[in-house]
C-alpha positions in Angstrom: -9.7 1.3 55.7 -7.2 -1.6 55.6 -7.6 -4.6 57.7 -4.8 -7.0 58.4 -5.4 -10.7 58.9 -3.8 -12.1 62.0 -3.3 -15.5 60.4 -2.9 -16.3 56.8 -3.8 -20.0 56.3 -2.1 -22.0 53.7 -4.0 -24.6 51.8 -3.7 -28.1 53.3 -2.3 -30.7 51.0 -2.0 -34.3 52.0 0.7 -36.6 50.5 1.3 -40.3 51.0 5.0 -40.8 50.9 7.5 -43.6 51.3 10.7 -42.6 53.0 13.6 -44.4 51.4 16.6 -42.8 53.1 17.3 -42.3 56.8 18.3 -38.7 56.3 14.9 -38.0 54.7 13.2 -39.4 57.8 15.3 -37.0 59.9 14.2 -34.1 57.6 10.5 -35.1 58.2 11.1 -35.2 61.9 12.7 -31.8 61.9 9.7 -30.4 59.9 7.4 -32.0 62.4 9.3 -30.3 65.3 8.9 -26.9 63.5 5.1 -27.7 63.2 5.5 -27.5 59.4 4.1 -31.0 58.8 1.7 -33.2 60.6 2.2 -37.0 60.5 -1.2 -38.6 59.9 -2.3 -42.2 60.6 -4.1 -44.1 58.0 -7.8 -43.6 58.3 -9.6 -46.6 59.9 -11.6 -48.8 57.5 -15.3 -48.1 58.1 -17.3 -50.9 59.6 -19.7 -51.0 56.6 -16.8 -51.6 54.3 -15.5 -54.5 56.4 -19.0 -56.0 56.5 -19.2 -55.8 52.7 -15.8 -57.5 52.2 -16.9 -60.3 54.6 -20.1 -60.7 52.7 -18.3 -60.9 49.3 -15.7 -63.4 50.6 -18.5 -65.6 52.0 -20.3 -65.4 48.5 -17.0 -66.3 46.8 -16.5 -69.3 49.1 -20.0 -70.6 48.3 -19.7 -69.9 44.6 -16.1 -70.0 43.5 -17.1 -70.5 39.8 -18.5 -66.9 39.8 -15.1 -65.4 40.5 -13.6 -63.3 37.7 -9.9 -63.0 37.2 -8.1 -59.6 37.3 -7.3 -59.8 33.6 -10.9 -60.5 32.7 -12.0 -57.6 34.8 -9.5 -55.2 33.2 -10.7 -56.3 29.7 -14.3 -55.7 30.6 -13.5 -52.3 32.0 -11.7 -51.3 28.8 -14.6 -52.5 26.7 -17.0 -50.5 28.8 -14.8 -47.4 28.5 -15.0 -47.4 24.7 
């Protein structure tokens, strides 16, 4: 016996895009009207993450000599990756 599905769901894929031309924004709006795309807001930053950033900034202000430059950080990561 064959059963037919009422709805065939497509996999959901999320893209972050930067619209560079006005006509492209119009295409996105048209797709939204056809319910082909959904425009999402950026997810909120969790409170625990904000708290951690505040803590780290406070530590940095108290101990600026412990700061590591971005270049030093990249070098260390590359060394660890070997």
